[in-house]
C-alpha positions in Angstrom: 0.8 56.7 60.1 2.7 59.9 59.5 3.5 61.4 56.1 6.4 63.5 55.2 5.9 67.0 53.8 5.9 67.3 50.0 9.3 68.0 48.5 9.9 71.4 47.0 9.0 71.5 43.3 11.8 70.7 40.9 12.3 73.8 38.8 14.4 74.1 35.6 16.3 77.2 34.6 14.7 79.6 32.2 17.3 79.1 29.5 16.8 75.3 29.5 13.1 75.7 28.9 13.7 78.3 26.2 16.3 76.4 24.2 14.3 73.2 24.5 11.2 75.1 23.3 12.8 76.8 20.3 13.5 73.4 18.7 9.7 73.0 18.2 9.7 76.4 16.4 12.0 75.0 13.7 10.0 71.8 13.5 6.8 73.8 12.9 8.4 76.1 10.4 9.2 73.0 8.2 6.1 71.0 8.9 3.7 74.0 8.7 5.2 75.1 5.4 4.2 71.7 4.0 0.8 71.4 5.6 -0.3 75.0 4.9 1.4 75.9 1.6 2.6 72.8 -0.3 -0.7 71.2 -1.2 -2.1 74.6 -2.2 1.1 75.3 -4.3 1.1 71.9 -6.1 -2.7 72.0 -6.7 -3.7 75.6 -7.4 -0.4 76.9 -8.8 1.3 73.9 -10.5 -2.0 72.2 -11.5 -1.4 68.8 -9.8 -4.9 67.2 -9.2 -6.0 67.6 -5.6 -6.4 63.9 -5.0 -2.7 63.3 -6.1 -1.5 66.2 -4.0 -3.4 64.8 -1.0 -2.1 61.3 -1.7 1.5 62.5 -1.8 1.2 64.1 1.7 -0.7 61.1 3.0 2.0 58.7 1.8 4.7 60.8 3.4 2.9 60.8 6.7 2.3 57.1 6.8 6.0 56.3 6.1 7.1 58.9 8.6 4.8 57.5 11.2 6.3 54.1 10.8 9.7 55.4 11.4 8.7 57.4 14.6 8.6 54.4 17.0 11.8 52.9 15.5 13.7 56.2 16.2 12.0 56.4 19.6 13.2 52.9 20.6 16.6 53.5 19.1 17.1 56.8 21.1 15.8 55.2 24.3 18.5 52.5 24.1 21.4 54.8 22.8 24.5 55.1 24.9 27.0 57.9 24.0 28.8 60.7 25.6 26.1 63.0 24.2 23.4 61.0 25.9 20.3 59.3 24.4 18.8 62.2 22.5 21.4 64.7 21.4 23.3 62.6 18.8 20.2 62.6 16.6 19.2 66.2 17.3 22.6 67.4 16.1 22.7 65.2 13.0 19.3 66.1 11.6 19.2 69.8 10.8 21.0 70.0 7.5 19.2 67.1 5.8 15.9 68.7 6.9 16.8 72.0 5.3 17.9 70.5 2.0 14.7 68.4 1.7 12.6 71.5 2.5 14.2 73.4 -0.4 13.5 70.5 -2.7 9.8 70.4 -1.9 9.2 74.0 -3.3 11.7 73.8 -6.2 10.6 71.0 -8.5 12.2 70.9 -12.0 10.4 72.8 -14.7 8.2 71.2 -17.3 7.5 68.0 -15.4 4.7 65.7 -16.4 1.8 65.2 -14.0 3.1 61.9 -12.6 6.7 63.1 -12.4 5.5 66.1 -10.4 3.5 63.8 -8.1 6.6 61.6 -7.6 8.8 64.6 -6.9 6.3 66.0 -4.4 5.8 62.6 -2.6 9.5 61.8 -2.5 10.7 65.3 -1.3 8.0 65.5 1.4 8.7 62.0 2.6 12.5 62.7 2.9 11.8 65.9 4.8 9.5 64.1 7.3 11.9 61.2 7.7 14.8 63.5 8.6 12.6 65.5 10.9 11.7 62.3 12.8 15.4 62.1 13.8 15.1 65.5 15.5 11.5 65.6 16.5 11.2 62.2 18.4 14.3 62.6 20.5 13.4 66.2 21.1 10.0 65.4 22.5 11.5 62.6 24.6 14.0 65.1 26.0 11.2 67.4 27.1 9.4 64.5 28.8 12.5 63.7 30.9 13.8 67.2 31.8 11.6 67.2 34.9 9.9 64.7 37.1 7.5 67.2 38.7 3.8 67.1 37.9 3.5 70.9 37.2 7.0 71.6 36.0 6.4 69.1 33.2 3.4 71.2 32.1 5.5 74.3 32.1 8.2 72.6 30.0 5.6 71.5 27.5 4.1 75.0 27.6 7.3 76.4 26.2 7.3 73.6 23.6 3.7 74.4 22.6 4.3 78.2 22.6 7.2 77.9 20.2 5.3 75.4 18.0 2.8 78.2 17.5 5.5 80.8 17.1 7.3 78.9 14.3 4.1 78.3 12.4 2.7 81.8 13.1 5.9 83.6 12.2 6.1 81.6 9.0 2.5 82.4 8.1 2.8 86.1 8.9 6.1 86.6 7.1 4.9 84.7 4.0 1.5 86.4 3.8 3.0 89.9 4.5 6.2 89.9 2.5 6.5 86.8 0.3 3.0 86.3 -1.3 2.1 90.0 -1.7 -0.6 91.1 -4.1 0.6 92.2 -7.6 -1.4 93.5 -10.5 -1.1 90.1 -12.2 -1.8 88.2 -9.0 -4.2 90.1 -6.7 -4.1 87.0 -4.4 -0.4 86.5 -4.0 -0.7 82.8 -3.0 -1.4 82.1 -6.7 1.9 83.6 -7.8 4.4 80.8 -8.6 7.5 83.0 -8.4 8.0 83.4 -4.6 7.7 79.8 -3.6 11.3 78.7 -4.5 13.1 81.6 -2.7 10.7 81.2 0.2 11.9 77.7 0.8 15.5 78.7 0.8 14.9 81.2 3.5 12.8 78.8 5.6 15.6 76.2 5.4 18.3 78.6 6.6 16.2 79.6 9.6 15.1 76.1 10.5 18.7 74.7 10.4 20.0 77.5 12.6 17.2 77.1 15.2 17.5 73.3 15.3 21.2 73.4 15.9 20.7 76.0 18.7 18.1 73.9 20.5 20.4 70.8 20.4 23.6 72.7 21.3 22.3 74.8 24.2 20.6 71.9 26.0 23.8 69.8 26.1 24.4 70.9 29.7 21.4 68.8 30.8 22.9 65.5 29.5 24.6 64.5 32.8 21.3 64.6 34.8 19.1 62.9 32.2 18.1 59.2 32.6 20.5 56.8 31.1 19.8 53.3 29.8 20.3 50.6 32.4 23.6 48.7 32.2 21.8 45.4 31.5 19.5 46.9 28.8 20.0 45.2 25.5 21.0 47.2 22.5 18.4 48.2 19.9 17.3 45.3 17.7 14.1 44.3 15.9 13.2 42.0 18.7 13.8 44.7 21.4 11.9 47.2 19.3 8.8 45.0 19.3 9.3 44.3 23.1 9.3 48.1 23.6 6.1 48.6 21.6 4.4 45.7 23.6 5.3 47.4 26.9 3.8 50.8 26.0 0.7 49.1 24.5 0.0 47.3 27.8 -0.6 50.6 29.5 -4.3 51.4 29.1 -3.9 55.0 30.1 -1.6 55.3 27.1 -4.0 53.4 24.8 -6.8 55.8 25.6 -4.6 58.8 24.8 -3.4 57.2 21.6 -6.9 56.4 20.4 -8.2 59.8 21.3 -5.3 61.5 19.5 -6.0 59.3 16.5 -9.5 60.8 16.1 -8.3 64.3 17.0 -5.6 64.1 14.3 -8.2 63.1 11.7 -10.0 66.4 12.4 -6.8 68.4 12.4 -5.6 66.8 9.1 -8.8 67.4 7.3 -9.1 71.1 8.4 -5.4 71.7 7.6 -5.9 70.6 4.1 -9.0 72.7 3.6 -8.0 75.8 5.6 -6.6 78.0 2.8 -9.4 76.9 0.5 -11.9 78.2 3.0 -10.1 81.5 3.6 -9.4 82.2 -0.1 -12.6 80.9 -1.8 -15.3 80.8 0.8 -14.6 83.9 2.8 -12.8 85.5 -0.2 -10.0 86.9 2.0 -6.8 88.2 0.5 -3.3 87.0 1.5 -2.9 90.3 3.5 -6.1 89.6 5.3 -5.3 86.0 6.0 -2.2 87.0 7.9 -4.3 88.6 10.7 -5.4 85.2 11.9 -2.0 85.2 13.5 -3.5 87.6 16.1 -6.0 84.9 16.9 -3.4 82.2 17.2 -1.1 84.5 19.2 -3.8 85.2 21.7 -4.9 81.6 21.9 -1.4 80.1 22.4 -0.3 82.8 24.8 -3.4 81.9 26.9 -2.4 78.3 26.8 1.1 79.2 27.8 -0.1 81.2 30.8 -3.0 79.0 32.0 -2.3 75.4 31.2 -0.1 74.7 34.3 -2.6 76.6 36.5 -5.5 74.5 35.2 -3.4 71.4 36.0 -2.9 72.7 39.6 -6.7 73.1 40.0 -8.0 70.2 37.9 -6.8 66.8 36.9 -5.3 66.6 33.5 -8.1 64.2 32.4 -10.9 66.8 32.9 -8.7 69.4 31.1 -8.4 67.1 28.1 -12.1 66.4 27.9 -13.3 70.0 28.1 -10.8 71.5 25.7 -11.1 68.7 23.1 -14.8 69.5 22.9 -14.2 73.2 22.5 -11.5 72.6 20.0 -13.8 70.5 17.9 -16.8 72.9 17.9 -15.3 76.4 17.9 -13.8 76.3 14.3 -17.2 75.0 13.0 -19.3 77.8 14.3 -18.4 80.5 11.7 -19.0 77.9 8.9 -22.4 77.1 10.3 -23.3 80.8 10.6 -22.2 81.2 7.0 -24.5 78.4 5.8 -27.3 80.0 7.7 -26.7 83.3 6.0 -25.6 85.1 9.1 -22.0 85.6 7.9 -20.7 86.0 4.4 -17.9 87.5 2.3 -19.7 90.9 2.4 -20.4 90.9 6.2 -19.0 94.1 7.9 -16.0 93.4 10.1 -16.0 89.8 8.9 -12.2 89.5 9.4 -12.5 90.5 13.1 -15.3 88.1 13.7 -13.4 85.2 12.2 -10.2 86.1 14.2 -12.3 86.2 17.4 -13.5 82.6 16.8 -9.9 81.6 16.0 -8.8 82.9 19.5 -11.1 80.3 21.1 -10.0 77.6 18.8 -6.3 78.2 19.2 -6.6 78.5 23.0 -8.3 75.2 23.3 -5.7 73.6 21.0 -2.9 75.0 23.1 -4.2 73.8 26.4 -5.1 70.4 25.0 -1.6 69.9 23.5 0.2 70.9 26.6 -2.0 68.7 28.7 -1.5 65.6 26.6 2.3 66.1 26.3 2.6 66.5 30.0 0.4 63.4 30.6 2.7 61.3 28.5 5.6 62.1 30.9 3.4 60.8 33.8 2.7 57.6 31.8 6.5 57.2 31.4 6.7 57.1 35.2 4.1 54.3 35.3 6.1 52.3 32.8 9.3 52.7 34.7 7.6 51.4 37.8 6.1 48.5 36.0 8.9 47.5 33.6 12.1 49.2 35.0 12.5 51.1 31.7 11.9 54.7 30.9 10.4 54.9 27.4 9.8 58.6 26.6 11.1 58.0 23.1 8.7 55.2 22.3 5.8 56.8 24.1 6.1 60.1 22.3 7.0 58.4 19.0 4.0 56.0 18.9 1.8 59.0 19.7 3.4 60.7 16.7 2.7 57.6 14.6 -1.0 57.7 15.4 -1.0 61.4 14.6 0.7 61.1 11.3 -1.2 58.1 10.1 -4.4 59.8 10.9 -3.3 63.2 9.5 -2.5 61.2 6.4 -6.0 60.0 6.4 -7.2 63.6 7.0 -5.1 65.0 4.2 -6.2 62.3 1.9 -9.8 62.9 2.8 -9.3 66.6 2.3 -8.0 65.9 -1.2 -10.9 63.5 -1.9 -13.4 66.1 -0.5 -12.1 68.6 -3.1 -12.6 65.8 -5.7 -16.1 64.8 -4.5 -17.4 68.4 -4.4 -15.8 69.0 -7.9 -13.6 71.9 -6.6 -11.9 73.4 -9.7 -8.1 73.5 -10.1 -6.7 77.0 -10.5 -10.0 78.4 -9.3 -10.9 82.1 -9.2 -12.2 83.5 -5.9 -15.9 84.6 -6.4 -16.4 82.4 -9.4 -16.6 79.0 -7.7 -20.2 77.6 -7.9 -22.3 78.3 -4.7 -23.0 74.6 -4.3 -19.4 73.7 -4.3 -18.6 76.4 -1.8 -21.4 75.3 0.5 -20.1 71.7 0.5 -16.6 72.9 1.3 -17.9 74.7 4.4 -19.9 71.7 5.4 -16.9 69.4 5.3 -14.5 71.9 7.0 -17.0 72.7 9.7 -19.6 70.2 10.9 -18.3 66.9 9.4 -14.7 67.6 10.5 -15.7 68.2 14.1 -17.1 64.7 14.5 -13.8 62.9 15.0 -12.8 65.5 17.6 -15.9 64.9 19.6 -15.2 61.1 19.5 -11.7 61.9 20.9 -13.2 63.6 23.9 -14.9 60.3 24.8 -11.6 58.5 24.9 -9.8 61.2 26.8 -12.5 60.5 29.5 -11.1 57.0 30.0 -7.6 58.4 31.1 -7.0 57.4 34.7 -3.9 59.1 36.1 -5.0 61.5 38.8 -2.7 63.9 40.8 -2.9 61.5 43.7 -2.0 58.4 41.6 0.9 60.3 40.1 2.3 61.2 43.6 1.9 57.5 44.6 3.8 56.3 41.5 6.6 58.9 42.0 7.1 57.9 45.6 7.3 54.2 44.6 9.9 55.0 42.0 11.9 57.0 44.4 11.9 54.1 46.9 12.8 51.6 44.3 15.7 53.7 43.1 16.9 54.3 46.7 16.8 50.5 47.3 18.9 50.0 44.2 21.4 52.6 45.4 20.8 55.0 42.5 21.3 58.7 42.8 19.7 61.4 40.7 21.6 64.5 39.7 19.4 67.6 40.5 18.8 70.3 37.9 21.4 73.1 37.7 20.7 76.0 40.1 17.7 78.1 39.3 18.4 81.7 38.3 15.6 83.0 40.5 15.9 86.7 39.5 15.3 85.9 35.9 12.8 83.0 36.4 10.6 85.1 38.7 10.1 87.8 36.0 8.7 85.5 33.3 7.8 82.2 34.9 4.2 81.3 33.9 3.3 80.7 37.5 4.8 83.8 38.9 1.6 85.8 38.8 -1.1 85.2 41.4 -3.3 82.3 40.6 -5.4 79.6 42.1 -4.0 78.0 45.3 -2.4 74.6 44.9 -4.5 71.7 45.8 
């Protein structure tokens, strides 16, 4: 039996990948500002008890997670001249910006419970509005290409700008917003900059979100459309959609793995600034240099993820890098507990940044791999059910992440309560036992869920060969039905060849 030569890879224009990717920069600006600064602000600056601050974030994540699959199913079934995804992406930016402003500008002289209610409500609204951009945006990325490696490249841009948004926010905030003053040697404890900081973040986020939606409109004619006989969105159809994705075991393994991974991420995110400020006793100006670690790590992921997928199946990539991601951040804490590292260690900042490079690189490769794998799962579901479900697939993944990050954030708040971490603490004056327990939780204990995740990633079963077989069956099925697929707009080869992440010499394709 003869086989035809493989088709030329489907490649997207550089500007398409760029403007898709920058949407995630704005998402991370808004979401990172909450995960990194809001709990610290409400607890250490405004004096809200840590358990209440953690509960506010956890509640917002749970409610947001519930809405994710609803919005995913809604966008999968949307028919409009702007396609399935863009109506929501264009409507969401302004509400996102207004709610972000509200988070960091609570009314003065509020009681403890009123402050808790304000924090919980404003964060919940911001996350709900973000869902109407984030879920369709991720689904858009999953359907821009049907090529095994091009999908990884698309998600590399998404992942890179996710880092860039968070890193840019952190660097700007720690360099220019929360600068040390005579009254506040550690600028993060100064209450004055937080309000104006939020106004600036909101303006930048709104601008970038609109740009991402507006400049990817040219892709709408070639994107998948709902089948003519597909029922409109309804509660019944929503539950049918959820039932379909949950019948795919490859998806279930990714979902369970991400559930455990997100627990680790949520716990460490809630404790990160506490470790830097009180355990390592770093200033705001020193903390900003961790951006060098994240930059090196995410650039490495951007360059090498697709190459790794060319050489190895995505399953092996997920297993290896989830283990590294779990262990690498714990190593400095363990060395600190053993007395090898401490606040007075020469070149401590450089050592910590070096460990962060490994951590961020592993996170970057893992994220790109999982996001690309979800698009491969969408192919399986189309073959089995005749319905492309990128919206629901990416949304239910986000649901698992947010529910579990909610658990992680709540655990982080409870950890601070259990170890009796003082509100409005002074660096260098926190009891040694409290500091030691903080390092234990942020390091060794937080790594356990991540290692469990690696075991579930090992169950994922879509190989490169299985992907090619599924793609061929879909093409035959579409041809039999008389469907045509609009190819991507012509590639601007001169531009793409300069910056494409596969342009440099690399391992041969297998």
